[in-house]
NUNU-876629 format. One line per 3 residues: number of its first residue (from 1); their letters; for each residue x, y, z of N, C-alpha, C. Coordinates in nm, 3 decimals. Layout:
# residues N
NUM) A) X/Y/Z/X/Y/Z/X/Y/Z  ... $
//
This chain:
# residues 177
1) MKH) 0.085/-0.119/0.000/0.000/0.000/0.000/0.089/0.123/0.000  0.046/0.224/-0.073/0.117/0.349/-0.079/0.105/0.423/0.055  0.210/0.499/0.089/0.203/0.576/0.213/0.094/0.682/0.204 $
4) LQR) 0.026/0.701/0.315/-0.080/0.801/0.323/-0.020/0.941/0.322  -0.088/1.034/0.258/-0.043/1.173/0.263/-0.064/1.226/0.404  0.016/1.322/0.442/0.017/1.371/0.580/-0.121/1.411/0.632 $
7) PVR) -0.200/1.490/0.561/-0.332/1.528/0.616/-0.423/1.406/0.637  -0.418/1.312/0.545/-0.500/1.191/0.558/-0.452/1.108/0.676  -0.320/1.092/0.686/-0.264/1.015/0.797/-0.301/1.076/0.932 $
10) RAL) -0.290/1.207/0.941/-0.320/1.274/1.068/-0.469/1.261/1.103  -0.556/1.278/1.004/-0.700/1.264/1.028/-0.732/1.121/1.072  -0.673/1.024/1.005/-0.697/0.885/1.040/-0.641/0.852/1.179 $
13) LVV) -0.527/0.912/1.213/-0.470/0.891/1.346/-0.563/0.948/1.454  -0.622/1.063/1.429/-0.718/1.121/1.525/-0.838/1.027/1.541  -0.890/0.977/1.430/-1.002/0.883/1.436/-0.962/0.759/1.516 $
16) HVA) -0.845/0.704/1.486/-0.800/0.582/1.553/-0.784/0.602/1.704  -0.721/0.711/1.742/-0.701/0.738/1.885/-0.837/0.761/1.953  -0.925/0.837/1.889/-1.056/0.867/1.948/-1.139/0.740/1.968 $
19) VSV) -1.146/0.654/1.867/-1.227/0.532/1.885/-1.159/0.433/1.978  -1.027/0.433/1.982/-0.957/0.345/2.077/-0.985/0.388/2.220  -0.981/0.518/2.244/-1.013/0.570/2.377/-1.160/0.543/2.409 $
22) AWL) -1.246/0.556/2.310/-1.389/0.526/2.332/-1.407/0.379/2.369  -1.332/0.290/2.305/-1.342/0.147/2.336/-1.295/0.119/2.479  -1.189/0.185/2.520/-1.142/0.172/2.658/-1.247/0.225/2.755 $
25) GLS) -1.303/0.342/2.728/-1.407/0.398/2.814/-1.531/0.312/2.819  -1.568/0.258/2.704/-1.683/0.168/2.698/-1.659/0.044/2.783  -1.538/-0.008/2.775/-1.503/-0.125/2.854/-1.508/-0.095/3.004 $
28) LGL) -1.460/0.022/3.043/-1.467/0.062/3.185/-1.612/0.081/3.230  -1.694/0.138/3.142/-1.836/0.152/3.173/-1.904/0.017/3.190  -1.873/-0.077/3.100/-1.929/-0.213/3.112/-1.880/-0.281/3.239 $
31) LTL) -1.754/-0.258/3.275/-1.702/-0.314/3.399/-1.778/-0.259/3.520  -1.802/-0.130/3.521/-1.876/-0.067/3.631/-2.017/-0.124/3.641  -2.085/-0.134/3.527/-2.220/-0.190/3.528/-2.220/-0.338/3.565 $
34) GLT) -2.123/-0.413/3.515/-2.112/-0.555/3.550/-2.087/-0.576/3.698  -1.998/-0.496/3.756/-1.972/-0.504/3.900/-2.097/-0.469/3.980  -2.168/-0.365/3.937/-2.290/-0.325/4.005/-2.393/-0.437/4.001 $
37) AYT) -2.413/-0.494/3.884/-2.512/-0.602/3.870/-2.474/-0.725/3.952  -2.345/-0.755/3.958/-2.300/-0.876/4.026/-2.300/-0.861/4.178  -2.272/-0.742/4.227/-2.254/-0.725/4.372/-2.378/-0.675/4.445 $
40) TQD) -2.475/-0.621/4.375/-2.592/-0.567/4.443/-2.684/-0.679/4.493  -2.758/-0.648/4.595/-2.858/-0.741/4.647/-2.997/-0.709/4.592  -3.004/-0.605/4.512/-3.132/-0.558/4.458/-3.153/-0.615/4.317 $
43) PSL) -3.246/-0.708/4.299/-3.269/-0.768/4.166/-3.307/-0.666/4.058  -3.378/-0.560/4.098/-3.416/-0.460/3.997/-3.293/-0.382/3.950  -3.196/-0.359/4.038/-3.073/-0.291/4.000/-2.988/-0.381/3.910 $
46) TQA) -2.985/-0.511/3.941/-2.915/-0.606/3.855/-2.974/-0.602/3.714  -3.105/-0.608/3.706/-3.174/-0.604/3.577/-3.144/-0.474/3.503  -3.149/-0.362/3.574/-3.124/-0.231/3.513/-2.980/-0.220/3.462 $
49) AYR) -2.885/-0.271/3.539/-2.744/-0.265/3.497/-2.723/-0.348/3.371  -2.781/-0.468/3.365/-2.766/-0.551/3.246/-2.838/-0.492/3.125  -2.949/-0.427/3.148/-3.018/-0.360/3.037/-2.935/-0.244/2.984 $
52) AMK) -2.871/-0.170/3.074/-2.783/-0.061/3.031/-2.664/-0.117/2.952  -2.609/-0.229/2.999/-2.500/-0.293/2.926/-2.546/-0.334/2.786  -2.669/-0.382/2.777/-2.721/-0.426/2.647/-2.734/-0.308/2.551 $
55) VFA) -2.773/-0.192/2.600/-2.782/-0.074/2.514/-2.644/-0.042/2.457  -2.543/-0.041/2.544/-2.406/-0.016/2.496/-2.361/-0.124/2.398  -2.391/-0.248/2.430/-2.349/-0.360/2.345/-2.419/-0.354/2.209 $
58) DWL) -2.547/-0.321/2.209/-2.623/-0.318/2.083/-2.583/-0.202/1.993  -2.551/-0.088/2.051/-2.528/0.031/1.971/-2.381/0.068/1.952  -2.295/0.033/2.046/-2.158/0.085/2.040/-2.048/-0.019/2.024 $
61) LAP) -2.061/-0.134/2.086/-1.949/-0.228/2.090/-1.896/-0.266/1.952  -1.981/-0.315/1.866/-1.934/-0.361/1.734/-1.879/-0.246/1.650  -1.950/-0.133/1.636/-1.895/-0.025/1.554/-1.761/0.028/1.606 $
64) VAL) -1.750/0.046/1.737/-1.626/0.098/1.794/-1.512/-0.002/1.772  -1.538/-0.129/1.795/-1.436/-0.232/1.774/-1.392/-0.237/1.628  -1.487/-0.234/1.537/-1.453/-0.244/1.394/-1.381/-0.120/1.342 $
67) VTF) -1.422/-0.002/1.386/-1.354/0.121/1.342/-1.213/0.126/1.401  -1.197/0.082/1.525/-1.063/0.076/1.584/-0.974/-0.017/1.503  -1.024/-0.136/1.475/-0.946/-0.234/1.399/-0.916/-0.181/1.258 $
70) GSG) -1.016/-0.132/1.190/-0.997/-0.085/1.053/-0.903/0.033/1.042  -0.919/0.131/1.130/-0.832/0.249/1.124/-0.688/0.212/1.160  -0.671/0.122/1.255/-0.536/0.077/1.289/-0.470/0.001/1.175 $
73) LVL) -0.548/-0.081/1.107/-0.496/-0.157/0.994/-0.453/-0.064/0.881  -0.538/0.033/0.846/-0.503/0.127/0.739/-0.381/0.210/0.779  -0.374/0.254/0.904/-0.258/0.330/0.949/-0.131/0.247/0.939 $
76) SLG) -0.138/0.121/0.980/-0.017/0.039/0.976/0.027/0.014/0.833  -0.066/-0.006/0.742/-0.031/-0.032/0.603/0.007/0.094/0.527  -0.040/0.209/0.572/-0.016/0.333/0.500/0.090/0.422/0.560 $
79) TPW) 0.167/0.370/0.654/0.275/0.448/0.715/0.403/0.364/0.717  0.516/0.426/0.743/0.642/0.350/0.748/0.646/0.244/0.860  0.555/0.253/0.958/0.556/0.153/1.065/0.527/0.015/1.009 $
82) GLA) 0.440/0.007/0.910/0.407/-0.121/0.850/0.329/-0.210/0.945  0.271/-0.314/0.890/0.193/-0.407/0.972/0.281/-0.510/1.040  0.381/-0.560/0.970/0.463/-0.669/1.023/0.610/-0.631/1.033 $
85) RHR) 0.640/-0.504/1.043/0.779/-0.461/1.054/0.825/-0.446/1.199  0.734/-0.403/1.285/0.768/-0.378/1.425/0.682/-0.468/1.514  0.746/-0.526/1.614/0.673/-0.620/1.701/0.553/-0.556/1.769 $
88) WVW) 0.567/-0.432/1.815/0.457/-0.370/1.887/0.335/-0.352/1.797  0.355/-0.322/1.668/0.243/-0.307/1.575/0.178/-0.443/1.551  0.261/-0.544/1.531/0.213/-0.680/1.505/0.131/-0.731/1.624 $
91) IKF) 0.180/-0.709/1.744/0.109/-0.752/1.865/-0.022/-0.676/1.880  -0.021/-0.545/1.855/-0.145/-0.467/1.861/-0.246/-0.516/1.760  -0.201/-0.550/1.641/-0.291/-0.600/1.537/-0.363/-0.725/1.586 $
94) WLT) -0.288/-0.822/1.635/-0.349/-0.949/1.677/-0.434/-0.933/1.802  -0.391/-0.851/1.897/-0.473/-0.827/2.017/-0.602/-0.754/1.981  -0.595/-0.657/1.892/-0.716/-0.586/1.851/-0.810/-0.680/1.778 $
97) LAT) -0.757/-0.762/1.690/-0.840/-0.860/1.619/-0.907/-0.956/1.717  -0.830/-1.006/1.813/-0.885/-1.101/1.912/-0.989/-1.036/2.001  -0.961/-0.915/2.049/-1.058/-0.849/2.138/-1.183/-0.805/2.061 $
100) AAA) -1.166/-0.764/1.937/-1.284/-0.728/1.856/-1.372/-0.850/1.832  -1.309/-0.963/1.799/-1.385/-1.086/1.776/-1.454/-1.132/1.904  -1.383/-1.127/2.016/-1.443/-1.167/2.144/-1.558/-1.074/2.181 $
103) TIF) -1.541/-0.946/2.156/-1.645/-0.849/2.185/-1.772/-0.877/2.104  -1.754/-0.898/1.975/-1.869/-0.914/1.886/-1.934/-1.051/1.902  -1.854/-1.156/1.909/-1.909/-1.291/1.905/-1.930/-1.358/2.040 $
106) ALR) -1.871/-1.305/2.147/-1.889/-1.366/2.279/-1.953/-1.270/2.379  -1.900/-1.149/2.391/-1.949/-1.056/2.494/-2.091/-1.007/2.464  -2.115/-0.965/2.341/-2.249/-0.914/2.307/-2.358/-1.018/2.334 $
109) PEI) -2.343/-1.143/2.289/-2.447/-1.243/2.319/-2.461/-1.270/2.469  -2.351/-1.267/2.542/-2.357/-1.290/2.686/-2.432/-1.177/2.757  -2.409/-1.055/2.713/-2.481/-0.941/2.770/-2.631/-0.952/2.739 $
112) AHA) -2.664/-0.990/2.616/-2.805/-1.006/2.578/-2.872/-1.113/2.665  -2.801/-1.222/2.689/-2.854/-1.329/2.774/-2.875/-1.280/2.917  -2.777/-1.209/2.971/-2.789/-1.158/3.108/-2.901/-1.057/3.120 $
115) AAA) -2.920/-0.973/3.019/-3.028/-0.874/3.023/-3.164/-0.943/3.024  -3.174/-1.055/2.952/-3.301/-1.129/2.950/-3.323/-1.205/3.081  -3.216/-1.262/3.138/-3.228/-1.344/3.259/-3.234/-1.259/3.386 $
118) GVP) -3.155/-1.152/3.390/-3.152/-1.066/3.508/-3.086/-1.129/3.630  -3.003/-1.230/3.606/-2.936/-1.302/3.715/-2.788/-1.263/3.715  -2.728/-1.235/3.833/-2.587/-1.197/3.837/-2.498/-1.298/3.763 $
121) DSS) -2.404/-1.245/3.685/-2.318/-1.326/3.601/-2.174/-1.276/3.616  -2.088/-1.361/3.674/-1.949/-1.320/3.699/-1.871/-1.300/3.570  -1.911/-1.364/3.460/-1.838/-1.346/3.334/-1.851/-1.203/3.282 $
124) LVG) -1.957/-1.132/3.325/-1.973/-0.993/3.282/-1.897/-0.897/3.371  -1.821/-0.951/3.464/-1.719/-0.875/3.537/-1.584/-0.911/3.478  -1.562/-1.040/3.457/-1.433/-1.087/3.407/-1.400/-1.038/3.268 $
127) APV) -1.496/-1.042/3.177/-1.470/-1.000/3.038/-1.426/-0.854/3.029  -1.495/-0.761/3.095/-1.447/-0.622/3.089/-1.312/-0.601/3.158  -1.282/-0.682/3.260/-1.148/-0.672/3.322/-1.042/-0.711/3.221 $
130) VST) -1.065/-0.821/3.150/-0.969/-0.868/3.050/-0.956/-0.766/2.936  -1.068/-0.717/2.886/-1.061/-0.621/2.775/-0.996/-0.490/2.818  -1.029/-0.441/2.935/-0.967/-0.317/2.983/-0.816/-0.335/2.996 $
133) TAY) -0.774/-0.447/3.049/-0.631/-0.476/3.062/-0.565/-0.480/2.925  -0.630/-0.545/2.828/-0.575/-0.552/2.692/-0.564/-0.414/2.630  -0.666/-0.330/2.646/-0.663/-0.196/2.586/-0.557/-0.108/2.652 $
136) LFM) -0.541/-0.121/2.783/-0.435/-0.044/2.851/-0.297/-0.091/2.806  -0.280/-0.222/2.789/-0.154/-0.277/2.739/-0.125/-0.225/2.598  -0.226/-0.226/2.511/-0.207/-0.176/2.375/-0.175/-0.027/2.374 $
139) TAI) -0.235/0.048/2.465/-0.204/0.190/2.476/-0.059/0.209/2.517  -0.015/0.130/2.615/0.124/0.140/2.662/0.224/0.109/2.550  0.200/0.001/2.476/0.298/-0.031/2.372/0.291/0.066/2.254 $
142) SVL) 0.176/0.131/2.235/0.167/0.235/2.132/0.255/0.354/2.168  0.261/0.384/2.295/0.341/0.498/2.341/0.489/0.459/2.351  0.519/0.343/2.407/0.657/0.303/2.435/0.728/0.240/2.314 $
145) KPW) 0.653/0.177/2.224/0.706/0.112/2.104/0.824/0.020/2.136  0.801/-0.081/2.220/0.911/-0.170/2.261/0.940/-0.280/2.159  1.045/-0.355/2.185/1.078/-0.483/2.120/1.141/-0.474/1.984 $
148) GLT) 1.149/-0.363/1.920/1.222/-0.355/1.795/1.151/-0.416/1.675  1.232/-0.448/1.575/1.182/-0.497/1.449/1.149/-0.646/1.453  1.055/-0.685/1.367/1.028/-0.827/1.345/1.135/-0.880/1.249 $
151) RRG) 1.134/-1.009/1.223/1.228/-1.067/1.126/1.206/-1.001/0.989  1.080/-0.983/0.951/1.049/-0.918/0.823/1.101/-0.775/0.821  1.083/-0.703/0.930/1.131/-0.566/0.940/1.282/-0.556/0.929 $
154) RHL) 1.354/-0.649/0.992/1.500/-0.651/0.982/1.543/-0.679/0.838  1.475/-0.774/0.774/1.505/-0.808/0.635/1.483/-0.688/0.543  1.371/-0.618/0.560/1.343/-0.500/0.478/1.446/-0.390/0.501 $
157) RES) 1.487/-0.371/0.625/1.587/-0.268/0.656/1.721/-0.303/0.592  1.760/-0.431/0.601/1.887/-0.473/0.542/1.886/-0.458/0.390  1.775/-0.497/0.326/1.769/-0.486/0.180/1.768/-0.341/0.136 $
160) TAR) 1.706/-0.254/0.213/1.706/-0.110/0.182/1.846/-0.054/0.199  1.917/-0.097/0.304/2.053/-0.049/0.329/2.147/-0.095/0.218  2.128/-0.216/0.165/2.213/-0.265/0.056/2.187/-0.188/-0.073 $
163) QAP) 2.062/-0.147/-0.094/2.028/-0.077/-0.218/2.066/0.071/-0.213  2.074/0.129/-0.097/2.103/0.272/-0.085/2.240/0.309/-0.143  2.348/0.237/-0.115/2.477/0.275/-0.174/2.475/0.268/-0.326 $
166) RAG) 2.407/0.168/-0.382/2.398/0.156/-0.528/2.324/0.274/-0.588  2.214/0.314/-0.525/2.134/0.426/-0.576/2.216/0.554/-0.571  2.290/0.573/-0.463/2.374/0.692/-0.450/2.485/0.694/-0.553 $
169) RAA) 2.548/0.579/-0.578/2.655/0.568/-0.677/2.600/0.597/-0.817  2.483/0.544/-0.848/2.422/0.568/-0.979/2.389/0.715/-0.998  2.343/0.777/-0.895/2.309/0.920/-0.904/2.436/1.003/-0.925 $
172) RQG) 2.543/0.967/-0.854/2.669/1.041/-0.869/2.727/1.022/-1.009  2.717/0.899/-1.060/2.768/0.874/-1.194/2.689/0.951/-1.297  2.559/0.965/-1.276/2.474/1.040/-1.368/2.509/1.188/-1.369 $
175) QFS) 2.561/1.239/-1.258/2.596/1.380/-1.249/2.717/1.413/-1.338  2.809/1.319/-1.351/2.933/1.348/-1.422/2.930/1.300/-1.566  2.821/1.245/-1.613/2.816/1.197/-1.750/2.788/1.308/-1.847 $
//
C-alpha cells in the first residue's frame, strides 16, 4: 500500500485514537455496570445494569471495535511503521483482532442473555477486566514502542541499506556523464 499523505494520515490517526479511547471507556463503563449487577442485592438494579450494558453492546461495541481495527490496519499499512515490521504493531494487530472478535461474538451475546435473565453473572465482570487490561496494554505499547523490528522488518531494513549505496553511486555517476 502506498504511504498516506500527511493530512490523511493525521486525520486517520485522530479517528483511531478517538475510537480506541472510546473502546477503553466503553469497557470501563461495562465493567462498572457488570460489578454493580454482580454485587448488588437488589434484583431490579441487577436487571437495570444488564439492560444498560445491552444498550451499549447493541449500539456501540461492534462499531467501535470495527472502526478501531480498521483504522489501525489502514494506518499500519499506510505508514512506514508497517503491519509486520515492528513487534509492537504486530502484537497490537493481533490483540485488537482477538478483542474485537471476542467483543462481537462472545461478549455481546452474553450481555443479551444476562439482560433477559436478570441473574448476576461473573463473566460480565471478568470479560471487561480482560478487555480493559488488553486496551491499557495496547495503549502502553503504542506509546513506548518496545521490542524492535520483526524478522520481516530486519530483512526490509537490510535490503534497503544494501540498495542505498547503489542508488547513491548511480546518481553520482549520472551527475558526471
